[in-house]
C-alpha positions in Angstrom: 32.4 6.2 -33.5 28.9 4.7 -33.1 25.4 5.6 -34.3 23.8 4.6 -31.1 24.6 4.2 -27.4 26.8 1.3 -26.4 25.2 -1.8 -24.8 26.7 -2.1 -21.3 27.6 -5.7 -20.7 28.6 -6.6 -17.1 32.3 -6.4 -18.2 31.9 -3.0 -19.9 29.9 -1.7 -16.9 32.6 -2.8 -14.4 35.3 -1.2 -16.7 33.3 2.1 -16.7 33.2 2.1 -12.9 36.9 1.2 -12.7 38.1 4.1 -14.8 35.6 6.8 -13.9 33.9 6.3 -10.5 35.5 8.4 -7.7 33.3 7.4 -4.9 34.2 8.7 -1.4 34.3 6.2 1.4 31.2 7.6 3.1 29.2 6.9 0.0 30.6 3.4 -0.3 29.5 2.8 3.3 26.0 4.0 2.6 25.7 1.8 -0.5 26.9 -1.2 1.4 24.3 -0.6 4.2 21.5 0.0 1.7 22.4 -3.2 -0.1 20.7 -5.1 2.8 17.5 -3.1 2.5 14.5 -5.0 0.9 13.9 -2.1 -1.4 17.6 -1.7 -2.5 16.5 -1.2 -6.1 15.2 2.2 -5.1 18.8 3.5 -4.7 20.4 5.2 -7.7 23.6 3.7 -9.2 27.0 5.1 -8.1 27.8 6.5 -11.5 24.4 8.3 -11.5 25.2 9.8 -8.1 28.5 11.0 -9.5 26.7 12.5 -12.5 24.3 14.4 -10.2 27.3 15.8 -8.3 28.9 16.8 -11.6 25.7 18.7 -12.6 25.7 20.5 -9.2 29.2 21.7 -9.8 28.6 22.5 -13.5 25.6 24.7 -12.6 27.3 26.3 -9.6 24.1 25.3 -7.9 23.3 26.6 -4.4 19.6 25.8 -4.1 18.5 22.2 -4.8 15.4 20.1 -4.3 15.3 16.3 -4.1 11.9 14.6 -4.5 12.4 11.1 -3.1 15.2 10.5 -0.6 15.1 6.8 0.4 18.3 6.1 2.4 20.0 9.3 1.2 22.6 8.2 -1.4 21.6 10.8 -4.0 21.1 13.6 -1.5 24.5 12.8 0.0 26.1 13.0 -3.4 24.5 16.3 -4.2 25.1 17.8 -0.7 28.8 16.9 -0.8 29.0 18.8 -4.2 27.2 21.9 -2.9 29.2 24.8 -1.5 29.2 25.4 2.3 26.3 27.9 2.0 24.3 25.6 -0.3 20.9 24.2 0.7 19.1 21.0 -0.4 15.4 20.5 0.4 15.0 16.8 0.7 11.3 15.6 0.3 10.1 12.2 1.5 7.3 10.6 3.5 9.2 7.6 5.0 10.7 8.3 8.4 12.5 4.9 8.6 14.6 5.1 5.4 15.3 8.8 5.9 16.6 8.0 9.4 19.5 6.2 7.6 19.9 9.2 5.4 20.1 11.6 8.3 22.7 9.4 10.0 25.0 9.6 7.0 24.4 13.3 6.4 25.6 13.8 10.0 28.6 11.4 9.5 29.6 13.2 6.4 29.4 16.6 8.0 26.9 18.0 5.5 23.7 17.9 7.5 23.7 21.7 7.8 23.2 21.8 4.0 20.1 19.5 4.1 16.6 20.3 5.1 14.5 17.2 5.4 10.8 17.6 4.9 8.7 14.5 5.9 5.5 15.2 3.9 4.1 14.6 0.4 6.5 16.4 -1.9 3.6 18.3 -3.6 2.8 19.8 -0.2 6.4 20.8 0.5 6.8 22.3 -3.0 3.5 24.2 -2.6 4.8 25.6 0.7 8.0 26.8 -1.0 5.9 28.4 -3.8 3.7 30.2 -1.3 6.9 31.4 0.4 8.0 33.3 -2.7 10.5 30.7 -3.7 9.4 30.4 -7.3 12.2 30.7 -9.8 14.9 30.5 -7.2 16.2 26.9 -7.4 19.2 25.8 -9.5 18.6 22.1 -9.7 15.8 19.7 -8.9 16.0 15.9 -8.9 12.8 13.9 -9.2 12.8 10.2 -8.2 9.7 9.3 -6.3 6.1 8.0 -7.0 6.0 7.4 -10.8 2.3 8.1 -11.2 2.9 11.5 -9.6 5.8 12.6 -11.8 3.7 15.2 -13.7 2.6 16.8 -10.4 6.2 17.0 -9.2 7.4 18.3 -12.6 4.9 21.1 -12.9 5.8 22.4 -9.4 9.5 21.9 -10.2 9.1 24.0 -13.3 7.7 26.9 -11.2 10.4 26.6 -8.6 13.4 26.3 -10.9 15.0 29.4 -12.3 15.5 30.1 -16.0 18.7 28.2 -16.9 18.1 25.7 -14.1 17.9 22.0 -14.6 15.3 19.4 -13.6 16.6 15.8 -13.7 14.0 13.0 -13.8 14.9 9.4 -12.9 13.6 6.1 -14.2 12.3 7.4 -17.5 13.3 4.2 -19.3 11.9 2.0 -16.5 13.7 -1.2 -17.5 12.5 -0.6 -21.1 8.9 -1.1 -20.3 7.6 2.2 -21.7 8.8 1.1 -25.1 6.7 -2.1 -24.9 3.0 -1.4 -25.7 2.1 -4.7 -23.9 3.2 -3.3 -20.6 0.2 -1.5 -19.1 0.9 -1.5 -15.4 0.3 1.8 -13.5 3.9 2.9 -13.2 4.8 2.1 -16.8 1.7 3.9 -18.2 2.5 6.9 -16.0 6.1 7.1 -17.1 5.2 6.6 -20.7 2.7 9.4 -20.5 5.1 11.7 -18.7 7.8 11.1 -21.3 5.4 11.9 -24.1 4.2 15.1 -22.4 7.7 16.3 -21.7 8.7 15.7 -25.4 6.1 18.3 -26.4 6.8 20.8 -23.6 8.4 23.8 -25.3 9.1 25.5 -21.9 12.2 23.3 -21.6 15.1 21.9 -23.6 15.4 18.2 -23.0 17.9 15.4 -23.2 17.1 11.8 -22.3 20.2 9.8 -21.3 20.5 6.0 -21.1 22.1 6.3 -17.7 21.2 3.7 -15.1 17.4 3.3 -15.5 17.1 6.4 -17.8 17.5 10.1 -16.8 15.9 13.0 -18.6 17.4 16.5 -18.1 15.1 19.4 -18.7 16.7 22.9 -19.0 14.2 25.7 -18.2 14.2 28.3 -20.9 
């Protein structure tokens, strides 16, 4: 028993992966390729990807939105977990990194489940809302521009159905939001978002110390 979350030393973290990570070969390949990318820190951790897939299965999700694709690791995790008739709307503005994502979606045989939208996520989400898609999505994963989190979240809350889940990444941001001396743009934005979400009675929340921090918001 413990009164707080365990501190993951390198040894404990490796043990966690050894006894819990069931990562398909295609995901290992994508992680290896992304490791050479100059912005590799934008990729989620493998155990986080497995957790997203777990949530997709748990929710019996069929309609999913991802805000922030990068090279496609998280979207590949989720698309693999979706049923054959599932659909993931993948939102990003970077054609170069998403080209890698598309290659691996094709290679994994799940590209028919993914609809890539190269545009600001707010625009894509607004288009979905204007197309009578409000309240029809099961799961939404937010991992993009930190100073736009609140914009993404408000649209996600309209698009997600009651009982659906919004997952927000990087909410602990290397611990910086807990340090009042940290006043850079991204830290301030995440700190403000976390505080606003805490008081949002439209959702039930749980913040997890997974990877760089993940908050789950269950729409009431």
